[in-house]
C-alpha atoms as an extended CHARMM CRD file, in Angstrom:
* protein
*
        69  EXT
         1         1  MET       CA            123.4300000000      100.6700000000      107.8130000000  PROA      1               0.0000000000
         2         2  THR       CA            119.6170000000      101.1030000000      107.7050000000  PROA      2               0.0000000000
         3         3  THR       CA            117.7920000000      100.5140000000      104.4260000000  PROA      3               0.0000000000
         4         4  VAL       CA            114.8730000000      102.7480000000      103.4980000000  PROA      4               0.0000000000
         5         5  ILE       CA            111.9740000000      100.9760000000      101.6330000000  PROA      5               0.0000000000
         6         6  ARG       CA            109.1610000000      103.0480000000      100.1640000000  PROA      6               0.0000000000
         7         7  ARG       CA            106.0660000000      100.7670000000      100.4410000000  PROA      7               0.0000000000
         8         8  ASP       CA            102.8770000000      100.4230000000      102.4070000000  PROA      8               0.0000000000
         9         9  ALA       CA            104.1590000000       99.4050000000      105.8630000000  PROA      9               0.0000000000
        10        10  ASP       CA            101.1530000000       97.2280000000      106.6560000000  PROA      10              0.0000000000
        11        11  ARG       CA            101.5250000000       95.2180000000      103.4920000000  PROA      11              0.0000000000
        12        12  PHE       CA            105.2380000000       94.9340000000      104.0830000000  PROA      12              0.0000000000
        13        13  LEU       CA            104.6460000000       93.5090000000      107.5710000000  PROA      13              0.0000000000
        14        14  LYS       CA            101.9740000000       91.1810000000      106.2770000000  PROA      14              0.0000000000
        15        15  GLU       CA            104.4110000000       89.7550000000      103.7820000000  PROA      15              0.0000000000
        16        16  LEU       CA            107.0850000000       89.3130000000      106.5540000000  PROA      16              0.0000000000
        17        17  ARG       CA            104.4790000000       87.3600000000      108.6310000000  PROA      17              0.0000000000
        18        18  ALA       CA            104.0600000000       84.9750000000      105.6600000000  PROA      18              0.0000000000
        19        19  HSD       CA            107.7680000000       84.1190000000      105.8140000000  PROA      19              0.0000000000
        20        20  TYR       CA            108.5860000000       84.4680000000      109.5030000000  PROA      20              0.0000000000
        21        21  GLY       CA            106.4920000000       82.8630000000      112.2490000000  PROA      21              0.0000000000
        22        22  ASP       CA            107.2450000000       85.5350000000      114.8920000000  PROA      22              0.0000000000
        23        23  VAL       CA            106.6310000000       89.2270000000      114.0830000000  PROA      23              0.0000000000
        24        24  TRP       CA            106.1820000000       91.4180000000      117.1110000000  PROA      24              0.0000000000
        25        25  LYS       CA            105.4220000000       95.1140000000      117.7610000000  PROA      25              0.0000000000
        26        26  MET       CA            107.9460000000       95.9540000000      120.5200000000  PROA      26              0.0000000000
        27        27  PRO       CA            108.4290000000       99.7160000000      120.9640000000  PROA      27              0.0000000000
        28        28  ALA       CA            111.1300000000       99.4600000000      123.6240000000  PROA      28              0.0000000000
        29        29  SER       CA            113.1970000000       96.6770000000      121.8740000000  PROA      29              0.0000000000
        30        30  LYS       CA            116.9400000000       97.1150000000      121.9150000000  PROA      30              0.0000000000
        31        31  TYR       CA            116.9110000000       95.6950000000      118.3720000000  PROA      31              0.0000000000
        32        32  LEU       CA            115.1840000000       98.8150000000      117.1350000000  PROA      32              0.0000000000
        33        33  SER       CA            118.0000000000      101.1550000000      118.2520000000  PROA      33              0.0000000000
        34        34  LYS       CA            119.6820000000      100.3850000000      114.9210000000  PROA      34              0.0000000000
        35        35  PRO       CA            116.8840000000       99.0130000000      112.6090000000  PROA      35              0.0000000000
        36        36  ASP       CA            117.5760000000       96.9980000000      109.5250000000  PROA      36              0.0000000000
        37        37  PHE       CA            114.8490000000       98.7810000000      107.5720000000  PROA      37              0.0000000000
        38        38  VAL       CA            112.7500000000      101.8810000000      107.8330000000  PROA      38              0.0000000000
        39        39  VAL       CA            109.6090000000      101.3420000000      105.7570000000  PROA      39              0.0000000000
        40        40  VAL       CA            108.1140000000      104.6380000000      104.5340000000  PROA      40              0.0000000000
        41        41  ASP       CA            104.5560000000      104.7270000000      103.1380000000  PROA      41              0.0000000000
        42        42  PRO       CA            104.7610000000      107.1220000000      100.1150000000  PROA      42              0.0000000000
        43        43  LYS       CA            101.0850000000      108.1310000000      100.4370000000  PROA      43              0.0000000000
        44        44  SER       CA            100.7740000000      108.8200000000      104.1790000000  PROA      44              0.0000000000
        45        45  GLY       CA            104.4140000000      109.3730000000      105.1510000000  PROA      45              0.0000000000
        46        46  LYS       CA            104.1130000000      106.8550000000      107.9690000000  PROA      46              0.0000000000
        47        47  LYS       CA            107.4650000000      105.3790000000      108.9720000000  PROA      47              0.0000000000
        48        48  THR       CA            108.0220000000      101.9930000000      110.5950000000  PROA      48              0.0000000000
        49        49  LYS       CA            111.3130000000      100.5980000000      112.0130000000  PROA      49              0.0000000000
        50        50  VAL       CA            111.8970000000       96.9450000000      111.3270000000  PROA      50              0.0000000000
        51        51  SER       CA            114.6590000000       94.6690000000      112.7010000000  PROA      51              0.0000000000
        52        52  PHE       CA            115.4490000000       91.0100000000      112.3410000000  PROA      52              0.0000000000
        53        53  VAL       CA            116.2010000000       89.0900000000      115.5060000000  PROA      53              0.0000000000
        54        54  SER       CA            118.9210000000       86.5520000000      115.0360000000  PROA      54              0.0000000000
        55        55  LEU       CA            120.7740000000       84.0270000000      117.1440000000  PROA      55              0.0000000000
        56        56  ASP       CA            124.5770000000       84.0670000000      117.5490000000  PROA      56              0.0000000000
        57        57  ASP       CA            124.9040000000       81.6410000000      114.5910000000  PROA      57              0.0000000000
        58        58  GLY       CA            122.9830000000       84.0950000000      112.3510000000  PROA      58              0.0000000000
        59        59  GLU       CA            119.6520000000       82.1460000000      112.1800000000  PROA      59              0.0000000000
        60        60  VAL       CA            116.7980000000       84.5710000000      112.0110000000  PROA      60              0.0000000000
        61        61  VAL       CA            114.2200000000       83.6720000000      114.7090000000  PROA      61              0.0000000000
        62        62  GLY       CA            111.8320000000       86.6460000000      114.4560000000  PROA      62              0.0000000000
        63        63  VAL       CA            111.1130000000       90.2280000000      113.4520000000  PROA      63              0.0000000000
        64        64  VAL       CA            110.4400000000       93.3500000000      115.6810000000  PROA      64              0.0000000000
        65        65  TYR       CA            108.9300000000       96.5970000000      114.5590000000  PROA      65              0.0000000000
        66        66  ASP       CA            107.5120000000       99.8510000000      115.7800000000  PROA      66              0.0000000000
        67        67  GLU       CA            106.1870000000      103.0050000000      114.1310000000  PROA      67              0.0000000000
        68        68  LEU       CA            108.2050000000      106.1930000000      114.1960000000  PROA      68              0.0000000000
        69        69  GLY       CA            106.8000000000      109.4570000000      115.5130000000  PROA      69              0.0000000000
């Protein structure tokens, strides 16, 4: 189930970069077909899909994102 977060998407991604070494903008990523988060900027209405990429054992190895419409 996708979680909606109402925050500045740029700040949210900056904070993710502080905790995860690999954060990529990948519009055609299969991981974004069912994103973990949709970040909605309350001021501009800009929406960003965000998904964690994990290995089979559950270890998170990176984050992918792309802007919606």
